[in-house]
PQR file with spaces between the fields and no chain letter, atoms N, CA, C, O and H, PARSE charges and radii, in Angstrom:
ATOM       1  N    MET     1     115.893   71.861  105.575 -0.4000 1.5000
ATOM       2  CA   MET     1     115.328   73.258  104.294 -0.0000 2.0000
ATOM       3  C    MET     1     114.698   73.845  104.925  0.5500 1.7000
ATOM       4  O    MET     1     114.143   73.347  105.904 -0.5500 1.4000
ATOM       5  N    THR     2     114.537   75.364  104.518 -0.4000 1.5000
ATOM       6  CA   THR     2     114.403   76.481  105.059 -0.0000 2.0000
ATOM       7  C    THR     2     113.350   77.062  104.174  0.5500 1.7000
ATOM       8  O    THR     2     113.491   77.258  102.967 -0.5500 1.4000
ATOM       9  H    THR     2     114.988   75.768  103.722  0.4000 1.0000
ATOM      10  N    LEU     3     112.110   77.363  104.993 -0.4000 1.5000
ATOM      11  CA   LEU     3     111.027   77.930  103.461 -0.0000 2.0000
ATOM      12  C    LEU     3     110.902   79.577  104.082  0.5500 1.7000
ATOM      13  O    LEU     3     110.768   80.116  105.181 -0.5500 1.4000
ATOM      14  H    LEU     3     111.996   77.204  105.974  0.4000 1.0000
ATOM      15  N    GLU     4     111.059   80.054  102.399 -0.4000 1.5000
ATOM      16  CA   GLU     4     110.787   81.016  103.094 -0.0000 2.0000
ATOM      17  C    GLU     4     109.022   82.149  103.006  0.5500 1.7000
ATOM      18  O    GLU     4     108.000   81.518  102.734 -0.5500 1.4000
ATOM      19  H    GLU     4     111.168   79.616  101.507  0.4000 1.0000
ATOM      20  N    ALA     5     108.965   82.878  103.122 -0.4000 1.5000
ATOM      21  CA   ALA     5     107.720   83.197  103.098 -0.0000 2.0000
ATOM      22  C    ALA     5     107.490   83.598  101.263  0.5500 1.7000
ATOM      23  O    ALA     5     108.586   83.865  100.772 -0.5500 1.4000
ATOM      24  H    ALA     5     109.794   83.391  103.342  0.4000 1.0000
ATOM      25  N    LEU     6     106.416   83.677  100.306 -0.4000 1.5000
ATOM      26  CA   LEU     6     105.690   84.084   99.416 -0.0000 2.0000
ATOM      27  C    LEU     6     105.186   85.143  100.208  0.5500 1.7000
ATOM      28  O    LEU     6     105.784   86.122   99.764 -0.5500 1.4000
ATOM      29  H    LEU     6     105.525   83.460  100.705  0.4000 1.0000
ATOM      30  N    LEU     7     104.542   85.477  100.994 -0.4000 1.5000
ATOM      31  CA   LEU     7     103.900   86.847  101.206 -0.0000 2.0000
ATOM      32  C    LEU     7     104.112   86.836  102.488  0.5500 1.7000
ATOM      33  O    LEU     7     104.019   85.865  103.239 -0.5500 1.4000
ATOM      34  H    LEU     7     104.056   84.681  101.355  0.4000 1.0000
ATOM      35  N    ILE     8     104.655   88.889  102.985 -0.4000 1.5000
ATOM      36  CA   ILE     8     104.847   89.471  103.634 -0.0000 2.0000
ATOM      37  C    ILE     8     103.708   90.800  104.035  0.5500 1.7000
ATOM      38  O    ILE     8     102.903   91.554  103.489 -0.5500 1.4000
ATOM      39  H    ILE     8     104.730   89.678  102.375  0.4000 1.0000
ATOM      40  N    SER     9     104.226   90.506  105.245 -0.4000 1.5000
ATOM      41  CA   SER     9     103.778   91.826  106.138 -0.0000 2.0000
ATOM      42  C    SER     9     104.247   92.547  105.881  0.5500 1.7000
ATOM      43  O    SER     9     105.244   92.204  105.245 -0.5500 1.4000
ATOM      44  H    SER     9     104.880   89.893  105.688  0.4000 1.0000
ATOM      45  N    PHE    10     104.101   94.131  106.050 -0.4000 1.5000
ATOM      46  CA   PHE    10     104.149   95.392  105.686 -0.0000 2.0000
ATOM      47  C    PHE    10     104.981   95.516  107.012  0.5500 1.7000
ATOM      48  O    PHE    10     105.657   96.543  107.070 -0.5500 1.4000
ATOM      49  H    PHE    10     103.292   94.409  106.567  0.4000 1.0000
ATOM      50  N    GLU    11     105.077   94.516  108.280 -0.4000 1.5000
ATOM      51  CA   GLU    11     106.184   95.041  109.453 -0.0000 2.0000
ATOM      52  C    GLU    11     107.828   94.492  108.293  0.5500 1.7000
ATOM      53  O    GLU    11     108.837   95.068  107.887 -0.5500 1.4000
ATOM      54  H    GLU    11     104.528   93.682  108.232  0.4000 1.0000
ATOM      55  N    SER    12     107.314   93.280  108.190 -0.4000 1.5000
ATOM      56  CA   SER    12     108.740   92.216  107.929 -0.0000 2.0000
ATOM      57  C    SER    12     109.403   92.495  105.963  0.5500 1.7000
ATOM      58  O    SER    12     110.280   91.953  105.291 -0.5500 1.4000
ATOM      59  H    SER    12     106.494   92.811  108.519  0.4000 1.0000
ATOM      60  N    ALA    13     108.528   93.462  105.737 -0.4000 1.5000
ATOM      61  CA   ALA    13     108.606   94.151  104.399 -0.0000 2.0000
ATOM      62  C    ALA    13     109.771   95.494  104.689  0.5500 1.7000
ATOM      63  O    ALA    13     110.869   95.670  104.162 -0.5500 1.4000
ATOM      64  H    ALA    13     107.816   93.902  106.283  0.4000 1.0000
ATOM      65  N    ALA    14     108.994   96.393  105.815 -0.4000 1.5000
ATOM      66  CA   ALA    14     110.058   97.508  106.318 -0.0000 2.0000
ATOM      67  C    ALA    14     111.685   97.396  106.917  0.5500 1.7000
ATOM      68  O    ALA    14     112.700   98.093  106.919 -0.5500 1.4000
ATOM      69  H    ALA    14     108.102   96.249  106.244  0.4000 1.0000
ATOM      70  N    GLU    15     111.090   95.613  107.583 -0.4000 1.5000
ATOM      71  CA   GLU    15     112.362   95.318  107.800 -0.0000 2.0000
ATOM      72  C    GLU    15     113.322   94.774  107.305  0.5500 1.7000
ATOM      73  O    GLU    15     114.416   94.927  107.850 -0.5500 1.4000
ATOM      74  H    GLU    15     110.265   95.047  107.581  0.4000 1.0000
ATOM      75  N    LEU    16     113.226   94.122  106.341 -0.4000 1.5000
ATOM      76  CA   LEU    16     113.929   93.818  105.057 -0.0000 2.0000
ATOM      77  C    LEU    16     115.130   95.096  104.291  0.5500 1.7000
ATOM      78  O    LEU    16     116.327   95.148  104.008 -0.5500 1.4000
ATOM      79  H    LEU    16     112.337   93.998  105.899  0.4000 1.0000
ATOM      80  N    LEU    17     113.662   96.169  104.190 -0.4000 1.5000
ATOM      81  CA   LEU    17     114.297   97.152  103.752 -0.0000 2.0000
ATOM      82  C    LEU    17     114.722   98.741  104.458  0.5500 1.7000
ATOM      83  O    LEU    17     114.685   99.906  104.062 -0.5500 1.4000
ATOM      84  H    LEU    17     112.690   96.127  104.420  0.4000 1.0000
ATOM      85  N    GLY    18     115.156   97.995  105.790 -0.4000 1.5000
ATOM      86  CA   GLY    18     116.036   98.525  106.906 -0.0000 2.0000
ATOM      87  C    GLY    18     114.844  100.459  107.573  0.5500 1.7000
ATOM      88  O    GLY    18     115.024  101.140  108.582 -0.5500 1.4000
ATOM      89  H    GLY    18     115.186   97.049  106.112  0.4000 1.0000
ATOM      90  N    ILE    19     113.861  100.630  106.496 -0.4000 1.5000
ATOM      91  CA   ILE    19     112.925  101.648  107.027 -0.0000 2.0000
ATOM      92  C    ILE    19     112.067  101.426  108.177  0.5500 1.7000
ATOM      93  O    ILE    19     112.060  100.345  108.765 -0.5500 1.4000
ATOM      94  H    ILE    19     113.716  100.077  105.676  0.4000 1.0000
ATOM      95  N    SER    20     111.518  102.175  108.435 -0.4000 1.5000
ATOM      96  CA   SER    20     109.798  101.942  109.079 -0.0000 2.0000
ATOM      97  C    SER    20     108.540  101.840  108.911  0.5500 1.7000
ATOM      98  O    SER    20     107.926  102.665  108.235 -0.5500 1.4000
ATOM      99  H    SER    20     111.524  103.053  107.957  0.4000 1.0000
ATOM     100  N    ARG    21     107.872  100.662  109.586 -0.4000 1.5000
ATOM     101  CA   ARG    21     106.327  100.543  108.415 -0.0000 2.0000
ATOM     102  C    ARG    21     105.587  101.512  108.735  0.5500 1.7000
ATOM     103  O    ARG    21     104.388  101.419  108.473 -0.5500 1.4000
ATOM     104  H    ARG    21     108.371   99.992  110.136  0.4000 1.0000
ATOM     105  N    SER    22     106.109  102.729  109.401 -0.4000 1.5000
ATOM     106  CA   SER    22     104.919  104.041  109.149 -0.0000 2.0000
ATOM     107  C    SER    22     105.172  104.482  107.704  0.5500 1.7000
ATOM     108  O    SER    22     104.303  104.595  106.839 -0.5500 1.4000
ATOM     109  H    SER    22     107.084  102.804  109.614  0.4000 1.0000
ATOM     110  N    LEU    23     106.934  104.796  107.515 -0.4000 1.5000
ATOM     111  CA   LEU    23     107.034  104.959  106.364 -0.0000 2.0000
ATOM     112  C    LEU    23     106.983  104.004  104.846  0.5500 1.7000
ATOM     113  O    LEU    23     107.191  104.446  103.716 -0.5500 1.4000
ATOM     114  H    LEU    23     107.639  104.704  108.218  0.4000 1.0000
ATOM     115  N    LEU    24     106.766  103.103  105.087 -0.4000 1.5000
ATOM     116  CA   LEU    24     106.580  102.048  104.170 -0.0000 2.0000
ATOM     117  C    LEU    24     105.047  102.119  103.772  0.5500 1.7000
ATOM     118  O    LEU    24     104.617  101.819  102.658 -0.5500 1.4000
ATOM     119  H    LEU    24     106.597  102.743  106.004  0.4000 1.0000
ATOM     120  N    TYR    25     104.016  102.714  105.223 -0.4000 1.5000
ATOM     121  CA   TYR    25     102.288  102.736  104.435 -0.0000 2.0000
ATOM     122  C    TYR    25     103.087  104.047  103.897  0.5500 1.7000
ATOM     123  O    TYR    25     103.311  103.876  102.699 -0.5500 1.4000
ATOM     124  H    TYR    25     104.365  102.958  106.128  0.4000 1.0000
ATOM     125  N    GLN    26     103.632  105.380  104.381 -0.4000 1.5000
ATOM     126  CA   GLN    26     103.428  106.104  103.367 -0.0000 2.0000
ATOM     127  C    GLN    26     103.988  106.375  102.425  0.5500 1.7000
ATOM     128  O    GLN    26     103.764  107.494  101.963 -0.5500 1.4000
ATOM     129  H    GLN    26     103.450  105.519  105.354  0.4000 1.0000
ATOM     130  N    MET    27     104.890  105.547  101.773 -0.4000 1.5000
ATOM     131  CA   MET    27     105.232  105.019  100.390 -0.0000 2.0000
ATOM     132  C    MET    27     104.196  104.722   99.876  0.5500 1.7000
ATOM     133  O    MET    27     103.743  105.489   99.027 -0.5500 1.4000
ATOM     134  H    MET    27     105.072  104.639  102.148  0.4000 1.0000
ATOM     135  N    HIS    28     103.671  103.838  100.127 -0.4000 1.5000
ATOM     136  CA   HIS    28     102.465  103.247   99.471 -0.0000 2.0000
ATOM     137  C    HIS    28     100.927  103.747   99.436  0.5500 1.7000
ATOM     138  O    HIS    28      99.939  103.260   98.887 -0.5500 1.4000
ATOM     139  H    HIS    28     104.038  103.215  100.818  0.4000 1.0000
ATOM     140  N    ALA    29     101.102  104.928  100.245 -0.4000 1.5000
ATOM     141  CA   ALA    29      99.661  105.828  100.440 -0.0000 2.0000
ATOM     142  C    ALA    29      99.914  107.031   99.414  0.5500 1.7000
ATOM     143  O    ALA    29      99.036  107.786   98.995 -0.5500 1.4000
ATOM     144  H    ALA    29     101.904  105.324  100.691  0.4000 1.0000
ATOM     145  N    ASP    30     101.621  107.084   99.001 -0.4000 1.5000
ATOM     146  CA   ASP    30     101.592  108.430   97.771 -0.0000 2.0000
ATOM     147  C    ASP    30     102.362  107.851   96.732  0.5500 1.7000
ATOM     148  O    ASP    30     103.360  108.452   96.335 -0.5500 1.4000
ATOM     149  H    ASP    30     102.334  106.471   99.341  0.4000 1.0000
ATOM     150  N    GLY    31     101.883  106.270   96.014 -0.4000 1.5000
ATOM     151  CA   GLY    31     102.748  106.001   95.477 -0.0000 2.0000
ATOM     152  C    GLY    31     103.595  105.685   95.219  0.5500 1.7000
ATOM     153  O    GLY    31     103.711  105.275   94.064 -0.5500 1.4000
ATOM     154  H    GLY    31     101.073  105.781   96.337  0.4000 1.0000
ATOM     155  N    ARG    32     104.913  105.659   96.243 -0.4000 1.5000
ATOM     156  CA   ARG    32     106.462  105.784   95.457 -0.0000 2.0000
ATOM     157  C    ARG    32     106.500  103.781   95.845  0.5500 1.7000
ATOM     158  O    ARG    32     107.144  103.083   95.061 -0.5500 1.4000
ATOM     159  H    ARG    32     104.819  105.992   97.182  0.4000 1.0000
ATOM     160  N    LEU    33     105.918  103.235   96.814 -0.4000 1.5000
ATOM     161  CA   LEU    33     105.977  102.093   96.725 -0.0000 2.0000
ATOM     162  C    LEU    33     105.161  101.002   95.172  0.5500 1.7000
ATOM     163  O    LEU    33     103.973  100.786   94.932 -0.5500 1.4000
ATOM     164  H    LEU    33     105.395  103.802   97.450  0.4000 1.0000
ATOM     165  N    GLY    34     106.081  100.670   94.624 -0.4000 1.5000
ATOM     166  CA   GLY    34     105.540  100.121   93.366 -0.0000 2.0000
ATOM     167  C    GLY    34     105.304   98.473   93.493  0.5500 1.7000
ATOM     168  O    GLY    34     105.240   97.825   92.448 -0.5500 1.4000
ATOM     169  H    GLY    34     107.046  100.845   94.819  0.4000 1.0000
ATOM     170  N    VAL    35     105.222   98.046   94.309 -0.4000 1.5000
ATOM     171  CA   VAL    35     105.108   96.268   95.171 -0.0000 2.0000
ATOM     172  C    VAL    35     103.710   96.149   94.629  0.5500 1.7000
ATOM     173  O    VAL    35     103.637   97.323   94.263 -0.5500 1.4000
ATOM     174  H    VAL    35     105.274   98.572   95.158  0.4000 1.0000
ATOM     175  N    ARG    36     102.961   95.825   94.413 -0.4000 1.5000
ATOM     176  CA   ARG    36     101.306   95.582   94.470 -0.0000 2.0000
ATOM     177  C    ARG    36     100.842   94.558   95.838  0.5500 1.7000
ATOM     178  O    ARG    36     101.549   93.601   96.152 -0.5500 1.4000
ATOM     179  H    ARG    36     103.020   94.872   94.711  0.4000 1.0000
ATOM     180  N    ILE    37      99.776   94.845   96.466 -0.4000 1.5000
ATOM     181  CA   ILE    37      99.284   95.041   97.716 -0.0000 2.0000
ATOM     182  C    ILE    37      98.123   93.755   97.677  0.5500 1.7000
ATOM     183  O    ILE    37      97.013   93.932   97.175 -0.5500 1.4000
ATOM     184  H    ILE    37      99.201   95.622   96.211  0.4000 1.0000
ATOM     185  N    HIS    38      98.497   92.590   98.212 -0.4000 1.5000
ATOM     186  CA   HIS    38      97.697   91.207   98.128 -0.0000 2.0000
ATOM     187  C    HIS    38      96.918   91.781   99.419  0.5500 1.7000
ATOM     188  O    HIS    38      97.457   92.210  100.440 -0.5500 1.4000
ATOM     189  H    HIS    38      99.399   92.446   98.619  0.4000 1.0000
ATOM     190  N    LYS    39      95.119   91.672   99.078 -0.4000 1.5000
ATOM     191  CA   LYS    39      94.677   91.452  100.672 -0.0000 2.0000
ATOM     192  C    LYS    39      94.274   89.697  101.055  0.5500 1.7000
ATOM     193  O    LYS    39      93.971   88.711  100.384 -0.5500 1.4000
ATOM     194  H    LYS    39      94.682   91.323   98.249  0.4000 1.0000
ATOM     195  N    LEU    40      94.429   89.926  102.174 -0.4000 1.5000
ATOM     196  CA   LEU    40      94.332   88.150  102.908 -0.0000 2.0000
ATOM     197  C    LEU    40      93.243   88.529  103.960  0.5500 1.7000
ATOM     198  O    LEU    40      93.812   89.244  104.785 -0.5500 1.4000
ATOM     199  H    LEU    40      94.676   90.727  102.720  0.4000 1.0000
ATOM     200  N    GLY    41      91.621   88.334  104.381 -0.4000 1.5000
ATOM     201  CA   GLY    41      91.060   89.064  105.098 -0.0000 2.0000
ATOM     202  C    GLY    41      91.864   90.005  105.479  0.5500 1.7000
ATOM     203  O    GLY    41      92.504   90.492  104.546 -0.5500 1.4000
ATOM     204  H    GLY    41      91.158   87.753  103.710  0.4000 1.0000
ATOM     205  N    ARG    42      92.027   90.349  106.284 -0.4000 1.5000
ATOM     206  CA   ARG    42      91.968   91.918  107.014 -0.0000 2.0000
ATOM     207  C    ARG    42      93.590   92.367  106.906  0.5500 1.7000
ATOM     208  O    ARG    42      94.302   93.283  107.320 -0.5500 1.4000
ATOM     209  H    ARG    42      91.508   89.953  107.042  0.4000 1.0000
ATOM     210  N    ARG    43      93.718   91.233  106.145 -0.4000 1.5000
ATOM     211  CA   ARG    43      96.297   91.468  105.888 -0.0000 2.0000
ATOM     212  C    ARG    43      95.986   91.904  104.828  0.5500 1.7000
ATOM     213  O    ARG    43      95.291   91.387  103.954 -0.5500 1.4000
ATOM     214  H    ARG    43      93.140   90.489  105.808  0.4000 1.0000
ATOM     215  N    SER    44      96.993   93.858  104.889 -0.4000 1.5000
ATOM     216  CA   SER    44      97.518   93.399  103.609 -0.0000 2.0000
ATOM     217  C    SER    44      98.689   93.130  103.762  0.5500 1.7000
ATOM     218  O    SER    44      99.348   93.400  104.766 -0.5500 1.4000
ATOM     219  H    SER    44      97.557   94.278  105.599  0.4000 1.0000
ATOM     220  N    LEU    45      99.108   92.521  102.700 -0.4000 1.5000
ATOM     221  CA   LEU    45     100.742   91.659  102.275 -0.0000 2.0000
ATOM     222  C    LEU    45     101.517   91.543  100.612  0.5500 1.7000
ATOM     223  O    LEU    45     101.078   91.307   99.487 -0.5500 1.4000
ATOM     224  H    LEU    45      98.572   92.302  101.885  0.4000 1.0000
ATOM     225  N    LEU    46     102.773   91.825  101.138 -0.4000 1.5000
ATOM     226  CA   LEU    46     103.835   91.647   99.739 -0.0000 2.0000
ATOM     227  C    LEU    46     104.191   90.600   99.585  0.5500 1.7000
ATOM     228  O    LEU    46     104.361   89.726  100.435 -0.5500 1.4000
ATOM     229  H    LEU    46     103.130   92.017  102.052  0.4000 1.0000
ATOM     230  N    ASN    47     104.370   90.558   98.329 -0.4000 1.5000
ATOM     231  CA   ASN    47     105.061   89.834   97.680 -0.0000 2.0000
ATOM     232  C    ASN    47     106.493   89.729   97.273  0.5500 1.7000
ATOM     233  O    ASN    47     107.088   90.147   96.279 -0.5500 1.4000
ATOM     234  H    ASN    47     104.232   91.268   97.639  0.4000 1.0000
ATOM     235  N    ARG    48     107.023   88.803   98.709 -0.4000 1.5000
ATOM     236  CA   ARG    48     109.306   89.176   98.356 -0.0000 2.0000
ATOM     237  C    ARG    48     109.363   89.547   97.012  0.5500 1.7000
ATOM     238  O    ARG    48     109.457   90.596   96.375 -0.5500 1.4000
ATOM     239  H    ARG    48     106.540   88.463   99.516  0.4000 1.0000
ATOM     240  N    ARG    49     109.235   87.804   96.682 -0.4000 1.5000
ATOM     241  CA   ARG    49     109.885   88.061   95.070 -0.0000 2.0000
ATOM     242  C    ARG    49     109.784   89.548   94.478  0.5500 1.7000
ATOM     243  O    ARG    49     110.745   90.147   93.998 -0.5500 1.4000
ATOM     244  H    ARG    49     109.159   86.952   97.200  0.4000 1.0000
ATOM     245  N    GLU    50     108.325   90.117   94.593 -0.4000 1.5000
ATOM     246  CA   GLU    50     108.314   91.233   93.683 -0.0000 2.0000
ATOM     247  C    GLU    50     108.754   92.431   94.360  0.5500 1.7000
ATOM     248  O    GLU    50     109.026   93.444   93.716 -0.5500 1.4000
ATOM     249  H    GLU    50     107.544   89.630   94.983  0.4000 1.0000
ATOM     250  N    LEU    51     108.842   92.377   95.653 -0.4000 1.5000
ATOM     251  CA   LEU    51     109.637   93.450   96.706 -0.0000 2.0000
ATOM     252  C    LEU    51     111.283   93.160   96.130  0.5500 1.7000
ATOM     253  O    LEU    51     112.030   93.998   95.626 -0.5500 1.4000
ATOM     254  H    LEU    51     108.620   91.554   96.176  0.4000 1.0000
ATOM     255  N    GLU    52     111.538   91.858   96.357 -0.4000 1.5000
ATOM     256  CA   GLU    52     112.959   92.597   95.473 -0.0000 2.0000
ATOM     257  C    GLU    52     113.143   92.427   94.623  0.5500 1.7000
ATOM     258  O    GLU    52     114.369   92.520   94.685 -0.5500 1.4000
ATOM     259  H    GLU    52     110.931   91.176   96.767  0.4000 1.0000
ATOM     260  N    ARG    53     112.962   92.228   93.753 -0.4000 1.5000
ATOM     261  CA   ARG    53     113.034   92.625   92.219 -0.0000 2.0000
ATOM     262  C    ARG    53     112.721   94.661   91.719  0.5500 1.7000
ATOM     263  O    ARG    53     113.276   95.351   90.864 -0.5500 1.4000
ATOM     264  H    ARG    53     111.966   92.152   93.703  0.4000 1.0000
ATOM     265  N    TRP    54     111.949   94.899   92.423 -0.4000 1.5000
ATOM     266  CA   TRP    54     111.567   95.970   92.942 -0.0000 2.0000
ATOM     267  C    TRP    54     112.674   97.203   93.086  0.5500 1.7000
ATOM     268  O    TRP    54     112.881   98.213   92.413 -0.5500 1.4000
ATOM     269  H    TRP    54     111.498   94.339   93.118  0.4000 1.0000
ATOM     270  N    VAL    55     113.162   96.761   94.035 -0.4000 1.5000
ATOM     271  CA   VAL    55     114.325   96.821   94.785 -0.0000 2.0000
ATOM     272  C    VAL    55     115.713   96.932   93.814  0.5500 1.7000
ATOM     273  O    VAL    55     116.603   97.782   93.802 -0.5500 1.4000
ATOM     274  H    VAL    55     112.993   95.941   94.582  0.4000 1.0000
ATOM     275  N    ASN    56     115.527   95.808   93.075 -0.4000 1.5000
ATOM     276  CA   ASN    56     117.129   95.450   92.062 -0.0000 2.0000
ATOM     277  C    ASN    56     116.556   96.553   90.962  0.5500 1.7000
ATOM     278  O    ASN    56     117.445   97.399   90.862 -0.5500 1.4000
ATOM     279  H    ASN    56     114.804   95.118   93.086  0.4000 1.0000
ATOM     280  N    ALA    57     115.788   96.795   90.360 -0.4000 1.5000
ATOM     281  CA   ALA    57     115.076   97.864   89.349 -0.0000 2.0000
ATOM     282  C    ALA    57     114.790   99.153   89.895  0.5500 1.7000
ATOM     283  O    ALA    57     113.936   99.800   89.289 -0.5500 1.4000
ATOM     284  H    ALA    57     115.065   96.108   90.441  0.4000 1.0000
ATOM     285  N    SER    58     115.573   99.927   91.406 -0.4000 1.5000
ATOM     286  CA   SER    58     115.713  100.931   91.611 -0.0000 2.0000
ATOM     287  C    SER    58     114.610  101.677   92.045  0.5500 1.7000
ATOM     288  O    SER    58     114.482  102.892   91.896 -0.5500 1.4000
ATOM     289  H    SER    58     116.266   99.401   91.898  0.4000 1.0000
ATOM     290  N    MET    59     113.744  100.847   92.637 -0.4000 1.5000
ATOM     291  CA   MET    59     112.886  101.326   93.358 -0.0000 2.0000
ATOM     292  C    MET    59     111.813  102.170   92.331  0.5500 1.7000
ATOM     293  O    MET    59     111.265  103.029   93.021 -0.5500 1.4000
ATOM     294  H    MET    59     113.848   99.859   92.759  0.4000 1.0000
ATOM     295  N    PRO    60     111.385  102.217   91.099 -0.5600 1.5000
ATOM     296  CA   PRO    60     110.379  102.723   90.848  0.2800 2.0000
ATOM     297  C    PRO    60     109.179  103.270   91.058  0.5500 1.7000
ATOM     298  O    PRO    60     108.477  102.292   91.314 -0.5500 1.4000
ATOM     299  N    PRO    61     108.561  104.139   91.106 -0.5600 1.5000
ATOM     300  CA   PRO    61     107.166  104.654   91.733  0.2800 2.0000
ATOM     301  C    PRO    61     105.997  103.976   91.381  0.5500 1.7000
ATOM     302  O    PRO    61     106.327  103.739   90.219 -0.5500 1.4000
ATOM     303  N    ARG    62     104.734  103.414   91.498 -0.4000 1.5000
ATOM     304  CA   ARG    62     104.210  102.744   91.251 -0.0000 2.0000
ATOM     305  C    ARG    62     103.710  102.442   89.808  0.5500 1.7000
ATOM     306  O    ARG    62     103.885  101.319   89.337 -0.5500 1.4000
ATOM     307  H    ARG    62     104.466  103.606   92.442  0.4000 1.0000
ATOM     308  N    HIS    63     103.205  103.244   89.228 -0.4000 1.5000
ATOM     309  CA   HIS    63     102.747  103.944   88.211 -0.0000 2.0000
ATOM     310  C    HIS    63     104.273  103.332   87.003  0.5500 1.7000
ATOM     311  O    HIS    63     104.064  102.511   86.110 -0.5500 1.4000
ATOM     312  H    HIS    63     103.063  104.157   89.611  0.4000 1.0000
ATOM     313  N    ILE    64     105.506  103.870   87.235 -0.4000 1.5000
ATOM     314  CA   ILE    64     106.360  102.806   86.173 -0.0000 2.0000
ATOM     315  C    ILE    64     106.162  101.870   86.388  0.5500 1.7000
ATOM     316  O    ILE    64     105.839  100.958   85.626 -0.5500 1.4000
ATOM     317  H    ILE    64     105.676  104.536   87.961  0.4000 1.0000
ATOM     318  N    TRP    65     106.372  101.869   87.952 -0.4000 1.5000
ATOM     319  CA   TRP    65     106.470   99.959   88.380 -0.0000 2.0000
ATOM     320  C    TRP    65     105.703   98.612   87.932  0.5500 1.7000
ATOM     321  O    TRP    65     106.054   97.434   88.005 -0.5500 1.4000
ATOM     322  H    TRP    65     106.635  102.609   88.571  0.4000 1.0000
ATOM     323  N    ALA    66     104.354   99.308   87.368 -0.4000 1.5000
ATOM     324  CA   ALA    66     103.733   98.587   86.676 -0.0000 2.0000
ATOM     325  C    ALA    66     103.483   98.539   85.515  0.5500 1.7000
ATOM     326  O    ALA    66     103.111   97.459   85.055 -0.5500 1.4000
ATOM     327  H    ALA    66     104.069  100.265   87.308  0.4000 1.0000
ATOM     328  N    LYS    67     103.615   99.796   84.580 -0.4000 1.5000
ATOM     329  CA   LYS    67     104.223   99.578   83.181 -0.0000 2.0000
ATOM     330  C    LYS    67     105.554   98.443   82.826  0.5500 1.7000
ATOM     331  O    LYS    67     105.535   97.454   82.093 -0.5500 1.4000
ATOM     332  H    LYS    67     103.918  100.673   84.954  0.4000 1.0000
ATOM     333  N    MET    68     106.669   99.012   83.643 -0.4000 1.5000
ATOM     334  CA   MET    68     107.731   97.999   83.814 -0.0000 2.0000
ATOM     335  C    MET    68     107.018   96.428   83.882  0.5500 1.7000
ATOM     336  O    MET    68     107.381   96.034   82.774 -0.5500 1.4000
ATOM     337  H    MET    68     106.684   99.815   84.238  0.4000 1.0000
ATOM     338  N    GLN    69     106.303   95.374   84.419 -0.4000 1.5000
ATOM     339  CA   GLN    69     105.600   94.645   85.264 -0.0000 2.0000
ATOM     340  C    GLN    69     104.839   94.450   83.874  0.5500 1.7000
ATOM     341  O    GLN    69     104.702   93.264   83.573 -0.5500 1.4000
ATOM     342  H    GLN    69     106.009   95.694   85.319  0.4000 1.0000
ATOM     343  N    GLU    70     104.222   95.535   82.800 -0.4000 1.5000
ATOM     344  CA   GLU    70     102.995   95.080   82.171 -0.0000 2.0000
ATOM     345  C    GLU    70     104.024   94.385   80.728  0.5500 1.7000
ATOM     346  O    GLU    70     103.586   93.510   79.981 -0.5500 1.4000
ATOM     347  H    GLU    70     104.333   96.499   83.044  0.4000 1.0000
ATOM     348  N    ASN    71     105.876   95.216   80.551 -0.4000 1.5000
ATOM     349  CA   ASN    71     106.017   95.044   79.668 -0.0000 2.0000
ATOM     350  C    ASN    71     106.827   93.698   79.841  0.5500 1.7000
ATOM     351  O    ASN    71     107.382   93.125   78.903 -0.5500 1.4000
ATOM     352  H    ASN    71     106.232   95.927   81.158  0.4000 1.0000
ATOM     353  N    CYS    72     106.829   93.489   80.465 -0.4000 1.5000
ATOM     354  CA   CYS    72     107.839   92.174   81.146 -0.0000 2.0000
ATOM     355  C    CYS    72     106.966   90.828   80.824  0.5500 1.7000
ATOM     356  O    CYS    72     107.450   89.806   80.338 -0.5500 1.4000
ATOM     357  H    CYS    72     106.378   93.954   81.227  0.4000 1.0000
ATOM     358  N    GLN    73     105.512   91.022   81.202 -0.4000 1.5000
ATOM     359  CA   GLN    73     104.738   90.052   80.493 -0.0000 2.0000
ATOM     360  C    GLN    73     104.246   90.180   78.977  0.5500 1.7000
ATOM     361  O    GLN    73     103.670   89.215   78.476 -0.5500 1.4000
ATOM     362  H    GLN    73     105.119   91.852   81.596  0.4000 1.0000
ATOM     363  N    ASN    74     104.477   91.461   78.160 -0.4000 1.5000
ATOM     364  CA   ASN    74     104.149   91.034   76.850 -0.0000 2.0000
ATOM     365  C    ASN    74     104.917   90.278   76.396  0.5500 1.7000
ATOM     366  O    ASN    74     104.536   89.238   75.859 -0.5500 1.4000
ATOM     367  H    ASN    74     104.945   92.245   78.568  0.4000 1.0000
ATOM     368  N    GLU    75     106.348   90.654   76.510 -0.4000 1.5000
ATOM     369  CA   GLU    75     107.897   89.717   76.191 -0.0000 2.0000
ATOM     370  C    GLU    75     107.739   88.826   76.498  0.5500 1.7000
ATOM     371  O    GLU    75     108.623   87.975   76.404 -0.5500 1.4000
ATOM     372  H    GLU    75     106.658   91.499   76.946  0.4000 1.0000
């Protein structure tokens, strides 16, 4: 049985997306990355499943993604 990490680093997330880590940080800084950041100590991590859902939803910017997630929870 292979375990898949629930929280992944920016480096792993960038690799999954096929982009550089610096571009992913830039996307986070300017609001294009919709996925929430989880702080664990000094580390910034992303929820792998949320990242996958975000990509499948055509990667909306943070403010739209947050509303989409809120609507899903209210239904």
